[in-house]
C-alpha positions in Angstrom: -39.3 87.2 48.4 -41.2 84.0 49.0 -43.0 82.6 46.1 -46.8 82.8 46.1 -48.3 79.4 46.4 -50.7 78.0 43.7 -53.4 77.7 46.3 -53.0 81.3 47.3 -53.0 82.4 43.7 -56.2 80.4 43.0 -57.9 81.9 46.1 -57.1 85.4 45.0 -58.3 84.8 41.5 -61.5 83.4 42.8 -61.9 86.4 45.1 -61.6 88.7 42.2 -63.9 86.8 39.9 -66.6 86.5 42.7 -66.4 90.3 43.2 -66.7 90.9 39.5 -69.7 88.5 39.2 -71.5 90.4 42.0 -70.8 93.7 40.3 -71.7 92.5 36.8 -75.0 91.0 38.1 -76.0 94.3 39.6 -74.8 96.8 37.0 -73.9 94.9 33.8 -70.5 94.7 32.2 -70.3 98.2 30.8 -71.5 100.1 33.8 -69.1 98.2 36.1 -65.7 99.8 36.5 -62.5 98.2 37.8 -62.8 100.5 40.8 -66.2 98.8 41.6 -64.5 95.4 41.5 -61.6 96.6 43.7 -64.0 97.9 46.3 -66.2 94.7 46.4 -63.2 92.4 46.4 -61.5 94.1 49.3 -58.2 93.9 47.5 -55.9 96.6 46.3 -56.0 97.7 42.7 -52.4 96.4 42.3 -53.4 93.0 43.5 -56.2 92.7 41.0 -54.0 94.0 38.1 -51.5 91.2 38.9 -54.1 88.8 37.7 -56.1 90.8 35.2 -54.8 93.6 33.1 -58.3 95.0 32.2 -62.0 94.5 32.8 -62.2 92.7 29.5 -59.8 90.0 30.7 -62.2 89.4 33.7 -65.1 89.1 31.3 -63.2 86.6 29.2 -62.3 84.6 32.3 -65.9 84.4 33.5 -67.2 83.4 30.1 -64.6 80.6 29.8 -65.3 79.4 33.4 -69.0 79.4 32.8 -68.9 77.3 29.7 -66.2 75.0 31.1 -68.6 74.3 34.0 -71.6 73.6 31.8 -69.6 71.3 29.5 -68.2 69.4 32.5 -71.8 68.9 33.8 -73.0 67.7 30.5 -70.0 65.3 30.1 -70.5 64.0 33.6 -74.2 63.4 33.0 -73.5 61.6 29.7 -70.9 59.4 31.3 -72.7 58.7 34.6 -74.3 55.3 33.7 -73.2 52.0 32.3 -76.5 51.8 30.3 -77.1 53.7 27.1 -78.2 57.2 27.9 -81.6 58.4 27.1 -82.4 62.1 26.7 -84.8 62.1 29.7 -82.0 60.9 31.9 -79.5 63.4 30.4 -82.0 66.3 30.9 -82.7 65.3 34.5 -79.0 65.0 35.3 -78.1 68.3 33.6 -81.1 70.5 34.2 -81.4 69.3 37.7 -78.3 71.1 38.7 -79.9 74.3 37.5 -83.3 73.8 39.0 -82.7 75.4 42.3 -82.7 79.1 43.2 -79.1 79.2 44.2 -76.4 80.7 41.9 -79.0 83.1 40.4 -76.4 85.8 40.3 -74.2 83.7 38.1 -77.1 83.1 35.8 -77.7 86.8 35.4 -74.1 87.2 34.4 -74.5 84.4 32.0 -77.1 86.4 30.1 -74.7 89.3 30.2 -72.1 87.1 28.6 -74.5 86.2 25.7 -75.3 89.9 25.1 -71.6 90.8 25.2 -70.9 88.1 22.6 -73.0 90.1 20.1 -70.4 92.9 20.1 -67.2 91.4 21.4 -65.6 88.9 18.9 -63.4 87.4 21.6 -66.3 86.6 23.9 -68.3 85.3 20.9 -65.5 82.7 20.2 -65.8 81.6 23.8 -69.6 81.4 23.7 -69.6 79.6 20.4 -67.1 77.1 21.7 -69.2 76.6 24.8 -72.3 75.9 22.7 -70.7 73.9 19.8 -69.0 71.3 22.1 -72.2 70.2 23.9 -74.1 70.4 20.6 -71.9 67.8 19.1 -72.2 65.6 22.2 -76.0 65.9 22.2 -76.1 65.2 18.4 -74.1 62.0 19.0 -76.4 60.9 21.8 -79.5 61.7 19.7 -78.1 59.6 16.9 -77.5 56.7 19.3 -81.1 57.0 20.5 -82.3 56.8 16.9 -80.2 53.7 16.3 -82.0 52.1 19.3 -85.4 53.3 17.8 -86.0 55.6 20.8 -86.4 58.7 18.7 -87.9 59.1 15.2 -85.3 58.7 12.5 -86.6 61.7 10.5 -85.3 64.1 13.2 -82.0 65.7 12.3 -79.6 65.1 15.3 -77.9 68.5 15.0 -81.1 70.4 14.6 -82.7 68.7 17.6 -79.5 69.3 19.6 -79.9 73.0 18.9 -83.5 72.8 20.1 -82.4 71.2 23.4 -79.8 73.9 23.9 -82.4 76.6 23.2 -84.6 75.0 25.9 -81.7 75.3 28.3 -80.9 78.9 27.3 -84.5 79.9 27.6 -84.6 78.4 31.1 -81.5 80.4 32.2 -83.0 83.6 30.7 -86.3 83.1 32.5 -84.5 82.5 35.8 -82.5 85.7 35.3 -85.7 87.7 34.6 -88.0 86.1 37.2 -86.9 84.9 40.6 -90.2 82.9 40.9 -89.3 80.6 38.0 -89.8 77.1 39.2 -87.0 74.9 38.0 -88.7 71.6 39.0 -91.8 72.5 37.1 -89.7 73.4 34.0 -87.8 70.2 34.3 -91.0 68.1 34.6 -92.3 69.8 31.4 -89.1 69.0 29.5 -89.4 65.4 30.7 -93.0 65.2 29.3 -91.9 66.7 26.0 -89.1 64.3 25.6 -91.2 61.3 26.6 -93.9 62.3 24.1 -91.2 62.6 21.4 -89.8 59.2 22.2 -93.2 57.6 21.9 -94.0 59.4 18.6 -94.1 57.0 15.6 -94.8 59.6 12.9 -96.1 58.7 9.4 
């Protein structure tokens, strides 16, 4: 039998994950069955089980893919300039990719991933890794901003990194709840907050 090409394998895997994303966004992880995913994918059950032995494996793959994508966006944003990066520039580069209304289905599934992490230790490890890596990067950037006197020195870098991540998570959650959420307005508000903090001199 001819070997299946890597391109064909990647295409099939993407087809399965896209079908699962659609099902999960409509019904959630626990109400979705493998039969649902088979139906939406248009593939046979056997074809899907060649790639994923159970629904949990698909959930793990989606969680890993989601956080890898977010980490890549943040890394690209932080490496996109020869000049020292300020937080406003980082926020515009990173949040800007989430400001549009496209990919709302994926964001709904992202909220499902967070909920699943509360009861699934394997998903929790993936989610924690997906948060801890950008948190360390943000803390480093915040520390560099403090060294250039662009942020108050009294701010704890790790604590502020957690605040920035919470702003992003809140944005994703509001987009999942409300299709009318305006990403550009949200981004503008974040920019104002960061600008005000940069100008704050404190006691």
